[in-house]
C-alpha positions in Angstrom: 26.8 2.5 85.2 26.9 -0.8 83.3 24.7 -3.7 84.4 27.8 -5.8 85.2 29.1 -3.1 87.5 25.7 -2.7 89.2 25.3 -6.4 89.7 28.9 -6.9 91.0 28.7 -3.9 93.3 25.3 -4.9 94.7 26.5 -8.5 95.4 29.6 -7.2 97.2 27.5 -4.7 99.2 25.1 -7.4 100.3 28.0 -9.7 101.1 29.8 -7.0 103.2 26.6 -6.2 105.1 25.9 -9.9 105.7 29.4 -10.7 107.0 29.6 -7.5 109.1 26.3 -8.3 110.7 27.3 -11.9 111.3 30.5 -10.8 113.0 28.6 -8.2 115.1 26.1 -10.8 116.2 28.7 -13.6 116.9 31.1 -11.4 118.9 28.2 -9.7 120.7 26.6 -13.0 121.8 30.0 -14.4 123.0 30.8 -11.2 125.0 27.3 -11.2 126.4 27.5 -14.8 127.5 31.0 -14.5 129.0 30.0 -11.3 130.8 26.8 -12.9 132.2 28.9 -15.8 133.4 31.3 -13.4 135.2 28.4 -11.5 136.7 26.9 -14.8 138.0 30.2 -15.9 139.4 30.9 -12.5 141.1 27.4 -12.4 142.5 27.9 -15.8 144.1 31.2 -14.7 145.5 29.8 -11.4 146.8 27.0 -13.3 148.5 29.5 -15.7 150.1 31.6 -12.8 151.3 28.5 -11.0 152.7 27.4 -14.2 154.4 30.8 -14.7 156.0 30.9 -11.2 157.3 27.4 -11.6 158.7 28.3 -14.8 160.4 31.4 -13.3 161.9 29.5 -10.3 163.2 26.8 -12.6 164.6 29.5 -14.6 166.5 31.0 -11.4 167.9 27.6 -10.0 168.9 27.1 -13.0 171.2 29.9 -11.9 173.5 29.7 -8.1 173.1 28.3 -5.1 171.2 28.8 -4.6 167.5 30.5 -1.4 166.4 32.7 -0.1 163.5 35.9 -1.8 164.8 34.1 -5.1 165.1 32.8 -4.8 161.5 36.3 -3.8 160.3 38.0 -6.7 162.0 35.5 -9.3 160.7 35.7 -7.8 157.1 39.5 -7.8 157.1 39.6 -11.4 158.3 37.1 -12.5 155.7 39.0 -10.6 152.9 42.2 -12.3 153.9 40.8 -15.7 154.3 38.8 -15.7 151.0 41.3 -13.7 149.0 38.8 -11.1 147.9 39.2 -7.4 147.6 36.4 -5.6 149.3 35.4 -2.3 150.8 33.0 -1.9 153.7 31.0 1.2 154.5 28.5 2.0 157.2 25.0 3.0 156.4 26.1 6.7 156.3 28.7 6.0 153.6 31.7 6.2 155.9 34.4 3.9 154.9 35.1 1.1 157.3 37.7 -0.8 155.2 39.8 1.2 152.9 40.5 -0.3 149.4 42.2 1.9 146.8 40.6 -0.1 143.9 37.2 0.8 145.1 36.3 4.5 145.2 34.2 5.8 148.1 31.4 7.2 145.9 29.7 3.8 145.1 27.6 3.6 148.3 26.1 7.0 147.4 23.8 5.2 144.9 20.2 4.5 145.8 20.2 0.9 146.9 17.7 -1.4 148.4 18.2 -4.2 150.9 18.2 -7.6 149.3 19.5 -6.4 145.9 23.0 -6.4 144.4 24.1 -3.7 142.1 27.1 -3.9 139.8 29.1 -1.9 137.3 32.2 -2.2 135.2 35.2 0.1 135.5 38.4 0.4 133.7 41.6 1.1 135.6 45.1 0.9 134.0 43.9 -1.0 131.0 42.2 -3.5 133.3 38.5 -4.2 133.6 36.8 -4.7 137.0 33.3 -5.8 137.9 32.2 -3.9 141.0 29.4 -5.6 143.1 27.5 -3.4 145.7 24.8 -4.5 148.2 23.5 -3.1 151.5 22.8 -5.4 154.5 22.4 -5.2 158.2 23.5 -7.5 161.0 22.5 -7.2 164.7 21.1 -3.7 164.1 24.3 -2.5 162.4 23.8 -1.3 158.8 26.6 -1.8 156.3 27.3 -1.6 152.5 29.6 -4.2 151.0 31.5 -3.6 147.9 33.6 -6.4 146.2 35.7 -6.2 143.1 36.5 -8.9 140.4 39.0 -8.7 137.5 37.1 -9.5 134.2 39.9 -8.3 131.8 40.1 -11.8 130.4 36.5 -11.4 129.1 37.4 -8.4 127.1 40.7 -9.8 125.9 38.9 -13.0 124.7 36.3 -10.8 123.0 39.1 -8.8 121.2 40.8 -12.0 120.2 37.6 -13.4 118.9 36.9 -10.2 117.0 40.3 -10.3 115.4 39.8 -13.9 114.3 36.4 -13.2 113.0 37.7 -10.2 111.1 40.4 -12.3 109.5 38.0 -15.1 108.7 35.5 -12.5 107.2 38.2 -10.9 105.1 39.2 -14.3 103.8 35.6 -15.2 103.1 35.0 -11.8 101.5 38.0 -12.3 99.2 36.7 -15.8 98.2 33.2 -14.6 97.8 34.3 -11.6 95.8 36.0 -13.9 93.3 32.9 -16.1 93.2 30.7 -13.1 92.8 32.9 -11.9 89.9 32.6 -15.2 88.2 28.9 -15.3 88.8 28.5 -11.8 87.5 30.4 -12.7 84.4 28.3 -15.8 83.9 25.1 -13.8 84.3 26.1 -10.9 82.0 28.0 -12.8 79.3 24.7 -13.8 77.5 23.5 -10.2 77.8 26.7 -9.0 76.3 26.4 -11.5 73.5 22.8 -10.4 72.8 24.1 -6.8 72.7 26.8 -7.7 70.2 24.3 -9.6 68.1 21.8 -6.7 68.3 24.5 -4.3 67.1 25.5 -6.6 64.2 21.8 -6.9 63.3 21.3 -3.2 63.3 24.3 -2.8 60.9 22.5 -5.1 58.4 24.1 -8.5 59.2 20.8 -10.3 59.4 22.3 -13.8 59.6 23.6 -13.4 63.2 21.8 -15.2 65.9 22.2 -15.5 69.7 23.7 -18.7 71.0 21.1 -21.0 72.7 21.2 -20.6 76.4 19.9 -22.7 79.3 16.1 -22.6 80.0 16.0 -19.5 82.1 14.8 -15.9 81.7 17.9 -15.0 79.7 17.5 -18.1 77.6 13.9 -17.1 76.9 15.1 -13.7 76.0 17.6 -15.2 73.5 15.0 -17.4 72.0 12.6 -14.5 71.7 15.4 -12.4 70.1 16.2 -15.2 67.6 12.5 -15.5 66.7 12.3 -11.7 66.2 15.4 -11.8 64.1 14.0 -14.6 62.0 10.8 -12.7 61.5 12.6 -9.5 60.6 14.9 -11.3 58.2 12.0 -13.0 56.5 10.1 -9.7 56.2 13.3 -8.1 54.8 13.7 -10.9 52.3 10.1 -10.5 51.3 10.6 -6.8 50.8 13.7 -7.3 48.8 11.9 -9.8 46.7 9.0 -7.4 46.2 11.3 -4.6 45.2 13.1 -6.9 42.8 9.9 -8.1 41.3 8.7 -4.6 41.0 11.9 -3.6 39.2 11.6 -6.6 37.0 7.9 -5.8 36.3 8.7 -2.2 35.4 11.6 -3.3 33.2 9.6 -6.0 31.5 6.6 -3.8 31.0 8.7 -1.1 29.5 10.4 -3.7 27.2 7.1 -5.2 26.2 5.8 -1.8 25.2 9.0 -0.7 23.5 9.3 -3.7 21.1 5.9 -3.5 19.5 5.9 0.3 19.5 9.2 0.4 17.7 7.9 -2.0 15.0 4.6 0.0 14.7 6.4 3.3 14.4 9.0 1.9 11.9 6.4 0.3 9.6 4.1 3.3 9.9 6.9 5.7 9.0 7.8 3.5 6.0 4.2 3.6 4.8 4.0 7.4 5.3 7.3 8.3 3.6 7.5 5.8 0.7 5.2 4.7 -2.1 5.5 0.9 -1.6 4.2 -1.7 -3.8 0.8 -3.1 -2.8 2.4 -6.4 -1.5 5.0 -4.6 0.6 2.4 -2.2 2.0 0.1 -5.1 2.9 3.0 -6.8 4.7 3.9 -3.6 6.6 0.2 -3.2 7.6 0.2 -6.8 8.7 3.1 -6.2 11.0 1.4 -3.1 12.4 -1.8 -5.1 13.0 0.1 -8.0 14.6 1.9 -5.7 17.0 -1.2 -3.8 17.8 -3.1 -7.0 18.6 -0.2 -7.9 21.0 -0.5 -4.6 22.7 -4.3 -5.0 23.0 -3.8 -8.5 24.5 -1.3 -7.1 26.9 -3.6 -4.3 28.1 -6.5 -6.7 28.6 -4.4 -9.1 30.7 -3.0 -6.2 32.8 -6.5 -5.0 33.5 -7.6 -8.4 34.6 -4.5 -8.7 36.9 -5.3 -5.3 38.4 -9.0 -5.9 38.8 -8.5 -9.3 40.5 -6.3 -7.7 43.2 -8.8 -4.9 43.9 -12.3 -6.5 43.6 -14.4 -8.7 45.8 -16.0 -11.7 44.1 -18.9 -13.9 45.1 -18.1 -17.6 45.2 -21.0 -19.9 44.2 -21.5 -23.6 44.7 -20.7 -25.4 41.5 -20.8 -28.9 40.2 -17.3 -29.6 38.8 -18.6 -32.1 36.3 -20.9 -29.5 34.8 -18.1 -26.9 35.0 -15.6 -29.1 33.2 -18.1 -29.9 30.5 -18.5 -26.2 29.9 -14.7 -25.9 29.6 -14.6 -28.9 27.2 -17.1 -27.3 24.9 -15.0 -24.1 24.9 -11.6 -25.6 24.1 -12.7 -28.4 21.7 -12.7 -26.1 18.6 -9.3 -24.7 19.6 -8.0 -28.2 20.1 -9.2 -29.3 16.7 -7.7 -26.2 15.0 -4.3 -26.8 16.7 -4.6 -30.5 16.1 -3.7 -31.3 19.7 -6.0 -33.9 21.4 -7.3 -33.0 24.8 -8.9 -35.4 27.2 -11.1 -34.8 30.2 -11.4 -37.2 33.2 -13.2 -35.6 36.0 -15.2 -36.9 39.0 -18.2 -35.0 40.2 -17.9 -32.9 43.3 -19.2 -29.6 44.6 -17.0 -26.6 45.3 -17.4 -22.9 45.7 -15.8 -20.8 42.8 -16.3 -17.6 40.9 -17.3 -19.1 37.5 -15.8 -16.6 35.1 -12.5 -16.2 36.9 -12.0 -19.9 37.5 -12.8 -20.7 33.9 -10.3 -18.1 32.8 -7.7 -19.8 34.9 -8.3 -23.3 33.5 -8.4 -21.9 29.9 -5.1 -20.1 30.5 -3.5 -23.3 31.8 -4.8 -25.3 28.8 -3.6 -22.5 26.4 -0.1 -22.8 28.0 -0.2 -26.5 27.5 -1.1 -26.0 23.8 1.8 -23.6 23.5 4.3 -25.9 25.1 4.6 -28.1 22.0 2.6 -30.9 23.6 1.2 -33.7 21.5 -1.5 -34.5 24.1 -3.2 -32.5 26.9 -5.2 -33.9 29.7 -7.5 -32.2 32.2 -8.1 -34.3 35.4 -10.4 -33.8 38.4 -10.7 -36.1 41.4 -11.7 -36.1 45.1 -9.0 -36.6 47.6 -9.9 -36.4 51.3 -11.7 -33.1 51.8 -10.5 -31.5 48.6 -11.3 -31.5 45.0 -8.0 -31.5 43.0 -7.7 -30.3 39.4 -4.6 -30.9 37.1 -3.8 -29.8 33.6 -1.1 -32.1 32.3 0.9 -31.9 29.0 3.8 -33.8 27.5 5.4 -30.6 26.0 8.9 -29.1 26.4 8.7 -28.7 30.1 10.2 -25.9 32.3 13.8 -25.9 33.6 14.0 -26.5 37.4 15.7 -23.2 38.0 12.9 -21.3 36.3 9.9 -22.9 38.2 9.9 -20.5 41.1 9.6 -17.5 38.8 7.0 -18.6 36.3 4.1 -17.0 38.2 5.8 -13.6 38.2 4.2 -11.0 35.9 6.0 -10.6 32.5 8.3 -13.6 33.2 8.6 -15.8 30.1 10.8 -18.9 29.9 11.0 -18.7 26.1 10.6 -15.0 25.3 10.9 -15.3 21.5 8.2 -17.9 21.2 5.9 -16.2 23.7 6.0 -12.9 21.8 5.5 -14.7 18.5 2.3 -16.1 20.0 1.2 -12.7 21.4 2.2 -13.8 24.9 3.3 -11.3 27.6 4.1 -13.6 30.5 1.0 -12.7 32.4 -0.9 -16.0 32.0 0.4 -17.9 35.0 0.6 -14.7 37.1 -3.2 -14.2 36.4 -3.8 -17.9 37.2 -1.9 -17.6 40.5 -4.0 -14.6 41.6 -7.2 -16.5 40.7 -6.1 -19.5 42.7 -5.3 -17.3 45.7 -8.7 -15.7 45.4 -10.1 -19.3 45.9 -7.9 -20.0 48.9 -5.4 -22.1 46.9 -2.2 -21.8 45.0 -0.7 -23.3 41.8 1.4 -26.4 42.4 3.6 -26.8 39.3 5.6 -29.9 38.5 7.7 -30.0 35.3 10.6 -31.8 33.7 12.4 -30.6 30.6 11.5 -32.9 27.7 8.8 -34.7 29.7 6.1 -32.1 30.2 4.4 -30.1 32.9 1.5 -30.6 35.3 -0.2 -27.7 37.0 -2.4 -28.6 40.0 -4.8 -26.7 42.2 -7.0 -27.9 45.0 -10.3 -26.6 46.3 -12.2 -27.2 49.5 -14.8 -29.8 48.9 -18.4 -29.0 50.0 -19.9 -31.7 52.4 -23.0 -32.9 50.6 -24.6 -34.1 53.9 -24.1 -30.7 55.4 -25.6 -29.0 52.3 -28.7 -31.3 52.5 -29.2 -30.3 56.2 -29.0 -26.6 55.2 -31.6 -27.2 52.5 -33.9 -28.9 54.9 
C-alpha cells in the first residue's frame, strides 16, 4: 500500500471514529437528560396521586371502615380528577382498579415502602413510563401503579439522531475533501523526491529537489540535495581522475614511442650502412640526445612516485639561508643562459623538507628560464601568519584555458619546445606534489605575452613560541 493511501485511509478512519463517537455521546446525553426529566416529572405526579389517594382514604376512614371498595372509589375519583391512568392493587397483588395499559404482574416485584420503582414499556409503537410504589393508609396496604407516555422523548431522540447523522455525513464529506488535499500536500514533496531519486539513479546528476518549507520533509529535501551534491562532486572527481589516468597513459606511451622510434631508426641505420664518419657521429648524437631524454623522464617519474609513497621529515629552516643556497645553485645556469635572476627575500622561519623544496624552487626557476623570459625574479615575504614565495618571469605566458591543466603529469603547453629541451611535462606536476606535502598548493597567475608568476605559501613559525620551547 502506498504512503498516500495509508495516510488518507488513516485520516478517514480517525475522522469516522471521531464523528461516530461524537454523535453517540451527543445523542446519548440528550436522551439521558430528557429521560431523567420525564422520570422526575412522573415521580412528582406519582407522588401527588398517591398523596391524593391517601388523603381521600383518610377522610373516608373518619366516618367508617376502609376496605377495597373504599380504596377503589377514592382511586377512581383521583384518576378522573387528575387525568392520570393508574392501577391500584392490594398488598396481596389483587387488582383493585383495572387498567388495560398496566399489566397485573408489576406488583409482584420486591418493593419496599418509601421507594418508587419504574420501568419503560413499549405498546403499539408507543413508549410508557410505569411508576410503582407500595404504601399503607389507616392499616390498609396498597400498591399504586401510574403510567406516563414518554414517546416524545424517543421521537425527539430519533429526530436528533437523524439530524446528527446528516450533519456528520456532510462534515465527513467536507473533511474527506480536506483530508485528500492535505494528503496530496503532504505526499507531493515525497513523490517529487522519489522522481528526483529515480532520475539520479539513471545518471542524471543535475536534478535537485525543490526547496520545501522548514519542516521534516524540507530537512529531508535539503539532506537529499546535499547528498546529491556530494555524489556529483565525487563522480566528477572520479571522471576527472579517469580522464587524467587515460591522458597520463597516452602521454607516457607517446613520450616513450617518440624517442624509441628515433633511437631504433638511427641504430638500424648505423647497423646496416657504412656511413661516413660525420653522418655516423650525427646519428649517434641523435641516439644520445633521445637516450638522455628517456633518462630524464625516468628520473622525474621516480621522483613523482616516491613523493606520493614516502614520509618526509620537515625541519625548521631560515628562508634567507635557504634562498641563498638556491641563488648559489642557479647563478651559473643563469650566467650560461644569459638570463638575469634577482632574489628579494625577507627572513622568516618555516618547516620544510630541504631537498624536496629546493627541487621545487629549481623546477619553477627552470620553467621560467624555458619560457623565453628576459628576466626572472624570486621573491619571499611575510604576510600575516604565512611566508610567501613567488617565482616571476616576463616570458611567453600560459593561455588562460591551459592554466587548470599545467600541473597534470605529461601535460605540456608547447610540446615541440618542451621535447627539444628534454622536457616531459612532469616539472609542475612534481612541484604541485611537493607543495601539497608542505600543506600548500601552487597558485599560478599568467598572461600570454606578459609572463607568469607561480606562488606558494608556508605556515610561518612563531619565533616567540620557538624561544619559549627552547627555554
